[in-house]
NUKEMAR-959024 format. One record per residue (C-alpha): residue in one letter; x, y, z. Coordinates in steps of 0.001 Angstrom, whole numbers, padded with zeros to 6 digits, always signed. Layout:
BEGIN
aXYZ/...
This chain:
BEGIN
m+104454+105204+043350/s+103135+107753+045498/f+104903+109171+048447/s+102415+107572+050800/r+102601+104349+049705/i+106497+103965+049484/s+106229+105171+053329/l+103671+102726+054211/f+105813+099961+052359/f+108763+101232+054135/s+107662+101086+057224/c+105961+097788+057158/i+109239+096326+055877/v+111384+097926+058440/l+109256+097232+061262/t+108919+093624+060390/i+112667+093105+060172/i+112806+094594+063850/c+110522+092273+065452/l+111778+089249+063584/a+115161+089646+063837/y+116194+092426+066164/y+114002+091298+069192/p+111834+088246+068301/k+109817+088031+071384/w+108284+084397+070475/k+111776+082953+070737/i+112425+084492+074581/e+111369+082425+077791/g+109677+083407+080762/t+108510+086956+081466/e+110087+088083+078280/g+108171+085970+075901/t+105040+086824+073569/i+102441+085220+076359/s+103725+086914+079615/w+102351+089427+081845/d+099181+091120+080822/v+099238+089343+077699/s+098837+085788+079349/g+096010+087314+081400/y+093878+088209+078074/y+095061+085066+076340/w+094460+082540+079440/y+090994+082261+077970/l+091944+080518+075135/p+093798+077182+076622/a+091245+077119+079285/t+088352+077168+076799/f+089887+075150+074409/i+092638+072708+075614/y+091706+072351+079304/k+087788+072854+079019/d+088535+074314+082630/l+087083+077978+082621/r+085882+077809+086294/k+088681+076325+088633/l+091663+076931+085944/g+093305+073687+087105/f+096043+073690+084576/s+097567+077286+085750/d+100260+076507+088476/k+101619+073619+086005/i+101949+076340+083127/r+102941+078826+085262/e+105561+076690+086908/k+106946+075278+083608/y+106551+078261+081293/r+107126+081121+084120/p+104955+084075+081852/t+104601+085747+085415/p+106690+085348+088961/n+103131+084505+090386/n+099330+084438+089484/v+098399+087595+088251/q+095861+086180+085682/s+093095+085248+088151/f+091600+085699+091821/t+089646+083360+093812/h+085728+084485+093911/a+083919+084049+096776/n+082549+080704+095266/g+086076+079353+095387/n+085921+079800+091119/q+088826+081317+089374/v+087747+084425+087871/l+090075+085922+085116/k+091218+089684+085945/y+091304+090523+082378/s+088308+090984+079826/s+088192+088310+077206/g+088063+090438+074137/l+091546+090066+073275/s+091533+086582+073505/v+088596+086730+070789/l+090922+089040+068384/m+093670+086327+069092/l+091957+083156+068326/p+093384+082973+064484/g+096823+082985+066215/f+095902+080454+068460/v+094505+078026+066184/a+097418+078187+063970/g+099725+077698+066928/h+097666+074641+067660/t+097682+073279+064349/v+101450+073778+064028/a+101836+072162+067191/g+100359+069065+066771/i+101880+068765+063164/l+105425+069498+064463/g+104993+067151+067658/y+105082+070080+070323/e+103200+069786+073549/q+099409+071066+072901/d+099191+072606+076110/g+098990+076289+074780/f+102171+077578+075566/s+104742+075892+073545/r+106751+077339+070872/p+104379+077203+068304/y+101882+078993+070119/q+104156+081773+070961/f+104704+082267+067418/g+101554+081994+066264/i+100416+084724+068521/f+103496+086744+067912/l+102969+086723+064184/w+098877+087278+064347/g+100171+090639+066405/l+102417+091217+063393/i+099961+090997+061060/v+096934+092691+062657/s+099382+096028+063158/l+100153+095920+059217/i+096614+095972+058627/g+095911+098850+061029/l+098585+100558+058919/f+096870+099891+055690/i+093575+100924+056771/l+094962+104057+058409/r+096613+105139+054727/s+093354+104708+053262/v+091346+106791+055899/l+093757+109950+055849/l+093826+110001+051964/r+090442+110725+052196/y+091315+114317+053778/f+094990+114967+053574/s+097593+115072+050971/d+099721+112227+049951/t+102829+113725+051095/a+100980+114505+054515/t+099636+111630+055128/g+103020+109509+054652/i+104785+111547+056873/t+102212+110482+059265/i+102823+107047+059004/l+106394+107501+059430/a+106006+109323+062424/i+103345+106881+064151/c+105737+103933+063264/f+109254+105467+064134/a+108908+108121+066140/t+105992+107050+068601/n+106042+103773+071230/f+103990+102221+068370/t+107126+100652+067448/e+107107+098942+070543/y+103707+097840+070950/g+102978+097674+067389/f+105948+095214+066514/i+107941+094104+069480/t+105566+093875+072165/n+102704+092940+069427/a+100395+090769+071613/m+098987+093370+073691/t+095709+094980+073335/h+097132+098387+072379/n+098395+097119+068690/f+094900+095231+068053/l+092853+098188+069414/f+095117+100402+067097/t+093742+098435+063978/m+090189+098342+065666/y+090140+102013+065693/a+091356+102303+062009/l+088652+100134+060829/l+086139+102063+062838/l+086991+105152+061382/w+087062+103475+057912/l+083873+102159+058404/t+082325+105376+059520/v+083703+107300+056528/r+082038+104678+054492/f+079003+104652+056407/y+078093+108736+056067/e+079135+108174+052472/r+076670+105497+051904/p+074764+104062+054476/s+074292+100292+054420/f+073452+097650+056811/g+076762+096149+055943/t+078798+098981+057208/a+076432+099458+060136/a+077063+095760+061416/g+080511+096333+060605/i+080722+099418+062984/g+078718+097485+065811/l+081146+094619+065658/t+083990+096790+065587/a+082733+098861+068719/g+081689+095857+070548/l+084863+093951+070124/m+086718+097063+071401/a+084666+097553+074451/l+085024+093575+075058/t+088685+094266+075069/r+088844+097224+077275/p+085731+098258+078450/t+086741+101986+078841/e+086832+101763+074836/i+082881+101871+074604/v+083734+105752+074381/a+084669+104913+070736/v+081117+104882+070054/l+081301+108777+069904/i+083393+108693+066667/p+080426+107275+064821/l+078042+109202+066283/t+079570+112706+066168/y+081208+112328+062868/g+080773+114856+060229/i+079113+117267+062886/v+079716+120848+062843/a+079755+122808+065897/n+076294+124498+065142/f+072691+123937+065796/r+071628+123039+061704/s+074706+120582+061794/v+073223+118770+065068/a+069790+118806+063686/d+070787+117314+060328/r+072500+114735+062282/i+069298+114025+064408/m+067283+113897+061123/l+069943+111126+059756/v+069551+108812+062917/a+065881+108980+062548/r+065996+108029+058635/q+068639+105363+059307/y+067232+104106+062830/e+067062+100676+061528/k+070760+100490+060629/m+071847+102123+063723/t+069822+099524+065836/v+071489+096914+063803/a+074883+098180+064911/a+073617+098697+068636/v+072586+095031+068625/i+075395+093316+067398/a+077563+095607+069617/g+075824+094652+072669/a+075514+091019+071849/v+079499+091064+071344/g+079949+092935+074413/s+077472+090411+076413/i+080158+087828+076141/q+081601+088979+079163/l+078661+089149+081106/i+078184+085415+080320/y+081504+084673+081217/w+081207+086248+084858/k+077753+084703+084964/y+079348+081229+084200/v+082036+081644+086697/s+080796+083595+089688/g+077364+083210+089390/s+076784+087128+088916/w+076270+089064+085977/f+079069+091454+086726/v+082402+091271+088799/y+084535+094218+089086/s+087938+091708+088387/y+090532+094630+088904/e+089939+094001+092682/d+091748+097255+094717/q+092615+099004+091323/g+090351+101954+090463/f+090201+105174+088814/s+090399+108801+090453/w+087616+110420+088742/l+088051+113887+090252/r+091490+113944+090455/p+093085+112451+087231/h+096728+111954+086743/v+097061+114538+083904/y+100641+115974+085169/d+102108+112498+085616/c+100841+111206+082380/l+102054+113804+080321/f+105205+115370+081696/s+106401+112870+084472/g+109875+111129+084429/r+108079+107877+084919/a+105993+107540+082228/g+105260+110939+081064/w+103439+110588+077444/l+105205+113914+076164/v+108585+113076+077826/y+108801+109869+076145/t+106786+110620+072776/p+107659+114328+072819/v+106576+113849+068691/m+102784+113629+069789/v+103017+117451+070976/l+102549+118230+067238/s+099107+115833+066918/l+097914+118349+070408/i+099040+121754+068389/g+097340+120400+065204/f+093905+120064+066717/y+094060+124021+065642/h+095026+123364+062305/l+092186+120500+062199/y+089728+123235+063043/k+090910+125718+060348/k+090659+123162+057798/h+088150+120484+058643/k+085495+121757+060833/n+083644+119075+060094/l+085903+116357+061432/f+087130+118892+064403/p+084213+118015+067136/a+084042+113976+066712/i+087979+113755+066774/f+088807+116601+069789/f+085646+115553+071773/f+086703+111775+071962/s+090399+112370+072650/i+089393+114682+075389/l+087218+111973+076885/f+089735+109173+075963/l+092583+110830+077949/y+090146+112085+080927/i+089514+108392+081310/t+093066+107138+080915/f+094543+109544+083197/a+092052+108743+085850/w+093462+105291+086560/d+095418+105089+089100/i+097905+102651+088275/w+098402+105701+085937/w+101982+104500+084541/y+100330+101110+083375/g+103033+098939+084850/g+106180+098434+082768/s+105120+100717+080589/v+107184+102510+077516/s+105701+106219+077713/q+102006+105610+077856/r+101264+102919+076265/a+097152+102926+076700/l+097416+106058+074244/v+098921+103752+071266/q+095495+102520+070387/i+094183+105994+069571/y+096963+106969+067365/p+094981+106462+064421/v+092662+109354+065735/l+095505+111345+066846/a+096662+111140+063132/f+094136+113458+061944/p+095363+116286+063731/f+099096+115117+063299/a+098303+115335+059440/a+096534+118483+059565/f+099787+120046+061422/t+102263+118272+058993/e+100295+120123+055918/a+100429+123586+057749/a+104207+122934+058360/l+105354+122138+054837/v+103914+125629+053731/t+106872+127009+054289/r+110921+126217+054063/v+111703+127316+057075/r+108904+125195+058893/s+109851+122260+056801/v+113325+122259+057999/v+112159+122913+061889/f+109762+120011+061654/a+112271+117901+059631/v+114816+118186+062406/f+112372+118090+065153/g+111025+114784+063408/l+114486+113292+063067/f+115446+113560+066561/c+111885+112079+067712/v+112925+109007+065604/y+116518+108848+066743/y+114925+109547+070505/n+112485+106451+070080/l+114411+103968+068611/w+117099+104746+071250/m+114872+104206+074132/t+113339+100997+072271/h+116612+099691+072196/h+117503+100622+075801/c+114127+098740+076629/h+115491+095631+075851/k+118808+095027+074614/g+120738+098134+075830/g+119045+097800+079423/l+119187+101566+080238/f+115476+101832+080336/v+113765+100474+083746/a+110175+100236+082169/g+107857+101485+084954/d+110594+102424+087281/m+111983+105509+085377/t+112537+109039+087016/a+113363+112419+085684/e+116765+112498+087223/y+117504+109212+085903/l+116457+109882+082533/k+118433+112828+082519/a+121666+111213+083413/i+121364+108442+080990/f+119727+110278+077824/l+120995+109145+074681/r+123656+107665+076173/n+124705+103699+075503/s+126448+103180+078649/e+125194+103977+082358/p+127097+106864+084060/a+128261+105399+087436/e+125897+105813+090086/a+123177+106711+087581/r+120962+103860+088619/k+120729+105240+091984/l+118478+107857+090833/l+115475+105628+090052/d+115021+105977+093718/t+116636+109118+095509/r+116717+112436+093512/k+120380+113194+094217/v+123819+111702+093767/y+126908+113541+095773/r+129634+113564+093233/g+131956+116089+094671/e+134966+115499+097063/i+133592+114946+100651/k+135601+117196+103175/n+135586+117317+107201/p+132435+114797+107350/v+131090+114327+110676/y+129746+110871+111681/l+126454+110349+113031/l+126677+106703+113006/n+130331+105112+112489/h+130695+101701+111110/t+132897+100802+114301/d+129998+101335+116628/t+128347+097894+117487/i+126121+099240+120488/s+123708+100640+117752/g+122296+097083+117372/l+122173+098423+113584/s+125345+096913+112245/p+125727+094446+111625/a+121586+094024+110166/c+119602+091253+108357/v+116111+091484+107068/s+113968+088642+105822/d+110526+087737+105147/s+110470+087094+109062/v+112476+090423+110082/q+110919+093194+107842/y+112945+095871+110049/s+116626+096272+111129/a+116653+097974+114303/a+116683+101865+114027/r+118841+104625+114848/r+118020+108629+115224/f+120307+111482+115403/k+120148+115176+115910/l+120999+117078+112271/p+123830+119910+112173/s+121863+122852+111906/g+122461+124118+107834/k+122528+122885+104693/g+124666+120231+103827/w+124625+116440+102690/l+124111+112767+104526/r+125547+109740+103038/a+124397+106406+104646/s+126858+103778+103758/g+127654+099949+104049/y+128753+096541+102915/f+125300+094634+101463/l+125370+090751+100652/t+122111+088697+099199/g+121960+084947+098390/d+119068+085682+095281/k+118217+088525+093206/e+115117+090327+093774/w+113401+091494+090578/d+110043+092897+092118/q+110926+096390+092928/w+108083+096857+095312/k+109832+094040+097418/m+113315+095068+097351/t+115034+096020+100993/q+115347+099623+101112/l+118085+101488+103380/t+116010+104142+104341/l+117048+107513+105976/k+113480+108929+107491/y+113864+112697+108427/f+111714+114385+111296/k+110809+117919+112604/g+109578+118541+116069/g+109137+114625+116216/k+106975+114751+113140/e+108273+112861+109909/i+108488+115228+107078/r+109903+112817+104479/s+112671+109972+103413/d+114991+108776+100918/i+115607+105459+100037/l+117674+103356+098014/r+116686+099749+096831/v+119794+097898+097631/q+118758+094756+095123/r+119164+097339+092243/h+122591+097037+092709/l+123344+093537+093750/e+124306+089880+092463/p+123793+087163+094600/n+126839+086156+096752/v+128730+089063+095812/k+129013+091664+098800/t+128914+095227+097580/k+129751+098489+098956/l+126378+100910+098529/w+125779+104563+099663/l+122716+106667+099961/d+123430+110343+099444/s+120489+112533+100478/k+120379+116683+099898/l+119733+118281+103651/r+117657+121041+103513/k+117046+123427+106438/e+113613+121834+107437/p+114531+118383+109275/d+116044+118493+113071/e+116619+114602+113023/v+117261+111552+110885/e+116822+107736+111510/v+118472+105015+109974/f+117023+101452+109043/l+116467+098551+106634/w+113302+097430+105472/n+112645+094615+103555/s+109511+095853+102105/d+107661+092297+102464/g+110400+090360+100211/k+111197+086826+101101/y+115027+087109+100247/k+117284+088003+103120/v+119580+090959+102574/c+122578+091639+105355/a+124236+094773+106091/d+127675+095346+107838/s+129998+098342+108131/l+126911+100769+108156/s+127817+104260+108903/v+126224+107861+108387/l+128141+111064+107969/y+127362+114252+107354/h+129302+116808+105194/a+128552+120531+104504/d+128491+121778+100799/
């Protein structure tokens, strides 16, 4: 048996065990279940259409959210001007999920579960179908890679994608999102494209059109995938471009079939919008959009929050591999390179560039079949000498360990806080299995003072009751506490704001957590703030002492301290508040 076949079967078996035994999301309730958060938004079309027959009003939604708690509130739809509910997410994933939904609905009827679209058989049906789709994608990807790369390079590339990237998370654990479905669709599109240029036929043309249409129906920005079949095989010279134009002219009938099928599939979303809203087009993401002139390139690649190369460092080899792809496969390079550049630009231009609770850059998972080409090209180059092979192996094994460590702490370990990560917090927990003292504060503030405080100067003493700040309570009706402003000593040093905090309920939405705030001023003008989200560190009805350390630089001359409830609905009280200064 070949190495690539062994790698494929090993990957499939191990990752299947991980998703079925280590963290079976279909067994978990609430927001950690299979049909939760974004998945529920994409999935909502299916029960609305086939069970409740209510695509316009979605009258079943409140009851389902109350019973199964897939999201804390309504993120699936918004109220249109005509009074109907318009689903936020595109309908393509619901089409791709249909086999899992049908299986779940059938089993629910046989076993006596509620046929409401969300009971346990539906959760398992969607989960199992997501797993099968991921496995199919790996089989197709291996077949495509073997046409251009050695068996060894292909096998190593499969292993790297499965165990050293966030495909572990989105292909097998959180496997009902768009990313693993689109991963398989990209692999299929590549395979169909290769087949079409080897022997053009109406069948492969129709397959390309259907695949591209479903991809765009799932995520409209995936329309850029058409660049792959359109530019595949073109070398960057005039003769190659002229030959492609002649080929398109000769095969225009087949090209037309592909375009018509893609357009017909994509029109499903337009028909839905017209049916629900009366308009052919609805921008369902409301106030979310793109910064086309200022894409978040640095943040998406290198930030501590969700930097792709920070949390999936093995993919730097794929980026380097474009050089080797160009040297060895000049006919593949333009299609792979220019598609990748355009895709990255669109992905990084999205204003919610961290993509919610994302493990690394989850929006890039779907193009790993495309990036597998430069990765395999790099692998072949790395295996030329023993030294290169050893360095490559050591780095690769580190990336596997790092990825599996991160995946574990996204779920059972608890150290990885998806969507909230910072570079400082990552450094504090890096490859650890327990959280260092006070490390979680680094999710909000950049510094924690760990030395001994000597000769403190109190700006606000906890015995000061005249200030009106201590004791202090904030709630849904009182968003801000009283504030006190103080002159700062000259010179470098630290401030520490501390107190005893108490809440009756846990707030899980970080954007609604009460913030202990130190706001700095220079000449009366606000220049920066440091905050501590206190509910990260509180349990209900347990009074806890917390403090915020803030590194002083020379520029501020005043500081203001207060509490802000950040539109949260839970009451938080603090007493014995104090603010002290101490020199370095």
